[in-house]
C-alpha positions in Angstrom: 13.0 -1.8 -14.2 11.2 -1.1 -10.7 12.3 -3.8 -7.7 8.6 -5.4 -6.8 7.2 -4.3 -3.1 4.8 -6.2 -1.1 2.8 -4.3 1.6 1.7 -7.0 4.1 1.0 -7.7 8.0 -1.9 -4.8 8.6 -2.1 -4.3 11.5 -4.8 -2.7 11.3 -6.9 -5.4 12.4 -4.6 -6.6 14.6 -5.4 -4.4 18.0 -8.8 -2.2 19.2 -9.8 -0.8 16.0 -12.5 2.1 16.5 -14.2 4.5 13.7 -15.5 7.7 14.7 -18.6 7.0 12.3 -18.9 3.5 12.9 -22.5 1.4 13.4 -24.1 -1.1 13.0 -24.5 -0.9 8.9 -21.2 1.0 8.4 -19.1 -1.2 11.1 -15.3 0.3 11.1 -14.4 -3.4 10.8 -15.1 -2.8 6.6 -12.0 -0.8 6.9 -9.3 -3.8 7.0 -11.2 -6.9 6.3 -8.8 -7.6 3.4 -12.0 -7.5 1.0 -12.4 -4.4 -1.3 -15.9 -5.2 -2.4 -17.1 -3.9 1.5 -17.4 -0.1 1.9 -16.5 1.8 5.1 -18.1 5.3 4.7 -15.1 6.9 6.0 -17.0 10.9 7.1 -19.6 13.0 7.3 -20.9 16.1 8.0 -19.8 19.3 6.6 -17.7 19.9 5.7 -17.0 16.5 6.0 -14.3 14.8 9.1 -14.3 11.3 9.8 -11.4 9.0 11.7 -10.6 5.7 12.6 -8.1 4.4 15.5 -6.2 0.9 16.3 -4.7 0.4 20.2 -2.5 -2.8 19.9 -0.9 -4.2 23.4 2.6 -4.2 22.5 4.4 -0.9 20.3 4.6 -0.9 16.5 6.1 0.8 13.5 4.3 0.5 10.4 6.2 1.2 7.3 3.3 3.3 5.2 0.1 4.2 4.8 -2.1 1.9 2.2 -5.1 2.8 0.7 -5.7 0.1 -1.3 -9.3 1.4 -2.6 -10.9 4.3 -1.7 -13.5 6.8 -4.0 -14.3 10.4 -3.7 -11.5 11.3 -1.7 -10.5 13.4 -3.7 -9.9 17.2 -2.1 -9.6 15.0 1.2 -6.5 16.1 3.8 -5.4 13.0 5.0 -3.4 13.0 8.5 -1.6 10.1 10.2 -1.2 10.5 14.1 1.0 8.1 16.8 1.2 8.2 20.1 1.3 6.6 23.6 -1.9 5.1 25.4 -3.2 7.9 27.0 -2.0 11.1 24.5 1.5 11.1 25.6 4.2 11.5 22.8 2.0 12.8 19.5 3.8 13.2 16.3 1.8 13.3 12.9 3.8 10.8 10.7 1.7 11.8 7.4 0.5 14.9 6.6 -0.8 15.0 2.6 -3.7 16.4 0.4 -5.1 13.6 -1.5 -5.7 13.8 -5.2 -8.3 11.5 -7.5 -6.5 8.2 -6.4 -8.6 4.8 -5.7 -4.9 4.0 -3.9 -2.1 4.5 -2.8 1.1 4.4 -0.4 2.8 7.1 2.2 5.0 6.6 4.2 5.7 6.7 7.5 7.9 9.4 8.6 8.9 11.0 11.6 10.7 9.3 14.6 11.6 5.8 14.6 10.1 4.7 17.5 7.4 2.5 17.6 4.3 3.0 19.7 0.9 1.8 20.0 -1.8 3.9 19.1 -2.2 5.2 15.5 -4.9 7.4 14.0 -6.2 7.7 10.8 -8.0 11.5 9.9 -9.5 12.4 6.8 -11.0 16.2 6.4 -12.4 18.5 3.7 -13.6 21.9 2.9 -17.9 22.4 2.8 -19.4 20.6 0.0 -17.1 17.1 -0.1 -19.2 14.1 -0.6 -18.2 11.8 2.4 -14.9 9.8 1.5 -15.8 5.7 1.5 -12.5 3.7 1.9 -12.2 -0.2 1.5 -9.7 -1.2 2.6 -7.1 0.6 4.0 -3.5 -1.0 6.0 -1.1 -0.6 8.0 1.8 -2.1 6.9 5.2 -3.9 6.3 7.0 -3.7 3.6 9.3 -6.9 1.2 10.8 -5.2 -1.2 13.7 -8.0 -4.0 16.8 -6.2 -2.5 17.9 -6.6 -6.3 15.5 -6.7 -9.8 14.6 -10.2 -11.0 16.1 -11.8 -13.0 14.9 -12.2 -16.8 12.3 -12.9 -17.1 9.0 -12.1 -15.8 6.0 -14.1 -16.6 3.1 -12.2 -17.7 -0.3 -13.2 -17.7 -3.4 -11.1 -18.2 -6.7 -13.3 -17.1 -9.6 -12.2 -18.3 -12.7 -13.8 -15.5 -15.4 -14.6 -18.2 -18.2 -18.2 -19.0 -19.0 -19.8 -22.0 -22.3 -20.4 -21.6 -23.7 -22.9 -24.0 -27.0 -22.1 -26.0 -28.9 -25.2 -27.9 -29.4 -24.4 -31.7 -27.0 -22.0 -31.7 -24.3 -19.8 -30.9 -22.7 -19.8 -27.6 -23.0 -17.0 -25.1 -19.7 -15.4 -23.5 -20.2 -13.6 -20.3 -17.9 -11.7 -18.6 -17.2 -12.1 -14.7 -14.8 -9.3 -13.8 -12.2 -6.8 -15.4 -8.7 -8.5 -16.9 -6.2 -9.4 -13.8 -2.2 -9.2 -13.6 -0.5 -11.8 -12.8 3.6 -11.7 -12.6 5.3 -14.4 -12.0 9.4 -13.1 -10.6 12.0 -15.0 -10.7 14.3 -14.1 -8.2 18.3 -15.4 -6.7 19.0 -14.3 -2.9 22.6 -14.8 -2.4 23.5 -13.6 1.2 22.1 -14.4 5.1 20.2 -11.1 5.2 17.8 -11.0 1.4 17.3 -15.0 2.6 16.0 -14.7 6.1 14.1 -11.9 4.4 12.4 -13.5 1.1 11.6 -16.2 4.3 10.1 -14.0 6.8 7.5 -12.5 4.1 7.0 -15.9 3.2 5.4 -16.8 7.1 4.0 -14.0 7.1 1.3 -14.0 4.1 0.9 -17.8 4.9 -2.3 -17.8 5.9 -3.5 -16.1 2.3 -3.5 -12.4 3.3 -3.8 -10.1 0.4 -0.6 -7.6 -0.1 -0.9 -3.9 -1.9 1.4 -4.8 -5.0 3.9 -2.4 -6.6 4.9 -4.8 -9.6 8.2 -4.5 -11.4 6.6 -1.5 -13.6 5.4 0.5 -11.0 1.6 -0.5 -11.6 -0.3 -1.2 -7.9 -2.8 -3.0 -6.9 -4.3 -5.5 -4.2 -3.2 -9.0 -4.9 -2.4 -12.4 -3.1 1.0 -14.4 -3.3 0.6 -17.7 -3.7 2.6 -18.6 -0.4 2.2 -22.1 -0.5 3.4 -22.7 -4.1 7.0 -20.6 -3.3 9.9 -22.4 -4.4 13.0 -22.2 -2.3 15.3 -23.6 -4.4 18.7 -23.5 -2.2 21.8 -24.7 -4.1 25.2 -24.2 -2.3 23.5 -21.1 -0.1 21.9 -19.3 -3.2 18.6 -19.4 -3.1 16.5 -19.1 -6.9 12.9 -18.1 -5.5 9.4 -18.0 -7.9 7.1 -15.2 -6.7 3.2 -15.8 -8.3 1.2 -12.3 -8.0 -2.3 -12.0 -8.9 -4.4 -9.1 -8.7 -7.5 -9.2 -7.3 -9.9 -7.2 -8.1 -14.2 -6.6 -8.2 -16.7 -5.6 -10.6 -17.2 -2.0 -10.5 -13.1 -0.8 -10.2 -12.4 -1.1 -14.3 -12.0 2.6 -14.5 -9.7 3.0 -11.5 -6.6 3.9 -12.2 -4.0 0.8 -10.5 
């Protein structure tokens, strides 16, 4: 059983965000607005290329770049760079050739020194279609220190409504794809485990979505019901119940989780 992991607290919307394809009809803010239904066309040209950059007021060190949802990115080269304001101390932190994915996690590598400027570039060879990104994060990570206690409560939620037809059979309308929902029962015993759990709860207390890797390895955009967290303190042992529910939109049914 894998350790449930949550990527949260995206830094992209917290600073000055700019994009090479930013326009009135293609606002760069869509790349980090928390909505996996609004697309940002990331690249243009032939060969296609595009970049998104954020400048924050204080140096930060995110753990990973997360592509929560994207299409037409297969064959693109992904580069993440960090640097000081003005261009000093530039370093490549991610350098990957993308395959046919709709979402993925790319861990930040190299020097563990926070920087104020972070740049994400996608570049492709001639003939590739424009890359489209619906949601992207430069995020921090929270991971359970131990696997969830037995058991994990798993729900598969079907989004449907029933429309009554007078004199006939009711019509069932599908509203969206099947959603995954997991409730983890978790025990935290050390001071660090408890502090990290409480800090994670506080970081998502505004209802912000997270990118979740569940205990079976499935990856998806999700909500965490922070307001319903039960932190049951028994003589310094915290029993926490954590519920995550997948967020999807119509048209994602055929995209891998």
